[in-house]
N, C-alpha and C positions, 0 to 999 in steps of 0.2 A: 623419333620413331617410338611408338608405344608398344611395349612387350606384354601388355595385358595385366600389368600390376594394378592392384587395387589402391586407391588413394588412402593415405594414412589419415586416421581420425584421432583427434585429441583424446586423452584419457577420459575426460568428462563426458564424451559423447558415446561411449561404449554401451552396447545393449546389455541388459542385466544377464547374469549367468543363468543357464538353464537350471531348474530346480533339482534335477538329478545329477548335475555335473559334480564330480568329486564324491559322489555317494559310494559307499563301500558295497561291493556285491554281497548279496545275501545267500546263505546256504540254501540248497534246495529243500523242499519240505519233506521229501522222501528219497532215501538212497538205499541201494541194496548191493552187497558184494557177494558174488557167487564163487564158491570153491568147487570147481568141477571134479577135483580129485576125491574130496571127502563127501560131496553131496550136501554141503551146508551152505545156506544163504543167510547172511547177517544183514539185518535191516536197521535203519535209523529214521526218525522223523514220524510223520503222520501217515498212517496206512488207511487210505480211503478206497472207494471202489475202483478208481482209476489206477491207483498204485497197486492194488490187489490184482487187477487184471494183468499188469506188467509182471507182477510176481508169479502169476500162473504160467506165463511164458517161460520164465526161468526154471520153474519146477518141471514143466513138461520137457524142457531141454535136458535137464538132469536125468529124467526118466528115460529119454531116448539114448542117453549115454550108458544106460544099463543100471542105474542106481535103483535099488529096491527099497531103500529107506532114505528119505529126504528130510532134512531138518531145516526149519525156518527159525532163526533166533532173532526175536524182537529185542531191539536195544532197550536199555534201562529207562531212557527218557521218551520212548516211543509211545504213540497212542494209536488205537485201532477203533474205527467207527463200526457201527452195526452192519452197514453195507459190505464192508471188507470182511467182517466175520462170516457173513453169508457166502461170499465168494470163496473163502477158504474152506468152509464146511462143504460146499458143493464140490470143490476140488478134491477134498479128502474122500468123499464118497466115490468119485470117479476113479481115483487112484486105487482105493481099496478093491474095487471091482477088478482091477488089473494086477492085484497082489502087491501093490506098492504101499508102503506105510509113510504117511506124512506126519511129522512131529513138529508142532509149533510150541516153541519155548519162550 
C-alpha cells in the first residue's frame, strides 16, 4: 500500500538550491518608532515620499492624542530625498494652521 511518499533520489540528482535559500534577511529601508507619551518619532533608513506618507499618519495620530509639539528625529545614518522634504514641509504648514509645531531634527 502506497502512503503517498515521494521516491528517494540519489544525492547527485538533487535540483540546485534556490538562489535566495539561506540568504540573510535584510533590514527594512525605513523604520520609525513612535513614543505616544512624549510625541517623539525616531526614524532610521531612507525617507522617501512613501515613507514620508507613512510618517504623516504617525504625526496625525500624535496630534489626535493632543500633542501640540511633535518631534521627528532623523537617525544619524538616515537620508531624506526631495519628495519627502516636500511632504514634511506641507505637513508642517497644515499643522501650523492648527497651532501644532512640527520639529524635524
